[in-house]
C-alpha positions in Angstrom: 108.6 109.5 130.1 111.6 108.3 128.1 111.6 108.5 124.3 114.0 106.6 122.1 114.5 106.1 118.4 116.4 103.1 117.2 117.1 101.3 113.8 114.9 98.4 113.2 116.3 94.9 112.9 114.9 91.7 111.3 113.5 90.7 114.7 111.1 93.7 114.4 109.5 92.5 111.2 106.2 91.4 112.7 106.0 94.7 114.6 106.7 96.7 111.4 104.1 94.7 109.6 101.5 95.5 112.3 102.5 99.2 112.3 101.9 99.2 108.5 98.5 97.7 108.9 97.6 100.2 111.7 98.7 103.1 109.5 96.7 101.8 106.6 93.6 101.6 108.9 94.2 105.2 110.1 94.6 106.4 106.5 91.4 104.5 105.4 93.5 102.4 103.0 93.5 98.9 104.6 92.1 97.5 101.4 95.4 98.4 99.7 97.7 96.5 102.0 98.9 93.5 100.0 102.5 92.8 101.2 103.8 89.4 102.0 105.7 89.6 105.4 108.6 87.4 104.3 109.1 89.4 101.2 108.9 92.6 103.1 111.6 91.3 105.5 113.8 90.4 102.5 113.3 93.9 101.0 114.0 95.7 104.3 116.8 93.4 105.7 118.0 91.2 102.9 121.1 91.5 100.7 119.9 94.7 99.0 117.7 96.7 101.4 115.3 99.1 99.6 114.4 101.0 102.7 115.3 101.6 106.3 113.0 101.6 109.4 113.3 103.4 112.7 111.3 102.2 115.7 110.1 104.7 118.3 109.8 103.6 121.9 108.1 105.2 124.9 109.4 103.9 128.2 110.9 100.9 126.3 107.6 100.0 124.5 107.5 100.3 120.7 104.8 102.9 119.8 105.6 103.8 116.3 107.8 103.5 113.2 109.2 105.5 110.3 110.1 103.9 107.0 112.3 105.9 104.6 114.7 105.6 101.7 117.0 107.7 99.7 116.0 109.6 96.5 118.1 111.9 94.5 117.9 115.5 93.5 119.5 116.2 90.1 119.2 119.9 90.7 121.1 119.7 93.9 123.4 116.9 92.8 122.7 115.3 96.2 120.6 112.5 97.7 117.5 113.2 99.8 115.6 111.2 102.3 112.0 110.3 101.4 109.8 109.4 104.4 107.3 106.8 103.1 105.5 106.1 106.4 105.4 107.7 109.8 103.0 106.2 112.4 102.6 106.7 116.1 100.0 104.6 118.0 97.0 106.8 119.0 97.7 106.3 122.7 101.2 107.7 122.3 100.4 110.7 120.2 101.1 114.1 121.6 104.0 112.9 123.7 106.8 114.0 121.3 107.5 110.8 119.5 106.5 112.1 116.0 108.8 115.1 116.5 111.6 112.8 117.7 111.2 110.7 114.5 111.5 113.8 112.3 114.4 115.1 114.3 116.2 111.8 113.9 115.5 111.8 110.1 116.7 115.4 109.8 119.9 114.3 111.6 120.4 111.4 109.2 119.8 113.7 106.3 122.5 116.1 107.6 124.9 113.3 108.4 124.5 111.8 104.9 124.8 115.1 103.2 121.3 115.1 101.8 119.7 118.1 100.2 116.3 117.6 101.8 113.8 115.5 103.8 110.4 115.1 102.2 107.1 113.2 102.5 103.5 113.2 101.4 100.5 113.7 103.6 96.9 113.0 102.8 95.0 116.3 102.2 92.3 115.4 104.8 94.8 114.7 107.6 94.6 118.1 109.2 96.2 117.1 112.5 99.3 115.9 110.6 99.4 118.9 108.4 99.3 121.3 111.4 102.0 119.2 113.1 104.3 119.3 110.0 103.8 123.0 109.4 104.6 123.7 113.1 108.0 122.0 112.5 108.7 124.3 109.5 107.7 121.9 106.7 106.2 123.6 103.6 103.6 122.1 101.3 104.7 121.6 97.7 101.4 122.8 96.2 102.9 123.4 92.8 103.6 119.7 92.2 101.2 117.0 91.4 102.0 113.3 92.1 101.5 110.8 89.4 101.5 107.0 89.7 101.5 104.0 87.4 100.8 100.7 89.1 99.0 97.4 88.7 97.8 96.6 85.2 98.9 100.0 83.9 102.4 99.4 85.1 102.5 96.0 83.5 101.1 97.4 80.2 103.7 100.3 80.2 106.5 97.9 80.9 105.5 95.6 78.0 104.8 98.4 75.5 106.9 98.1 72.4 
């Protein structure tokens, strides 16, 4: 079995869109997928890309993706890499592709002089949590995530 990780190109857009939908199904969040594929393509591959995507292949067949972007640590004075999405098709799980994605992301973090690589995981996703801990990842239990979106975001933006 041959594993490879490569940067995505615009030609992968439909594949990326399908991986996003597959991930949303797995996470029981399909009802929250609202992206427009053309707009997604512009935001990933246009004049100002907001994120990067890696495609993972097993024996030349795309079996997963990782979407990530840079954040910044003021305490470290360095950028970091935030892994927004990591998905491996069920039939390819357990073959090392997830670990290969995280190794490649760690390599990119080191190459780019980043202070850290971080991501979120749903608290019910025990297989992923075990996998991440086995790689040396630590939960950040002392932090709580907050989000403003939709109508609340619009209201906050227009508050005087």
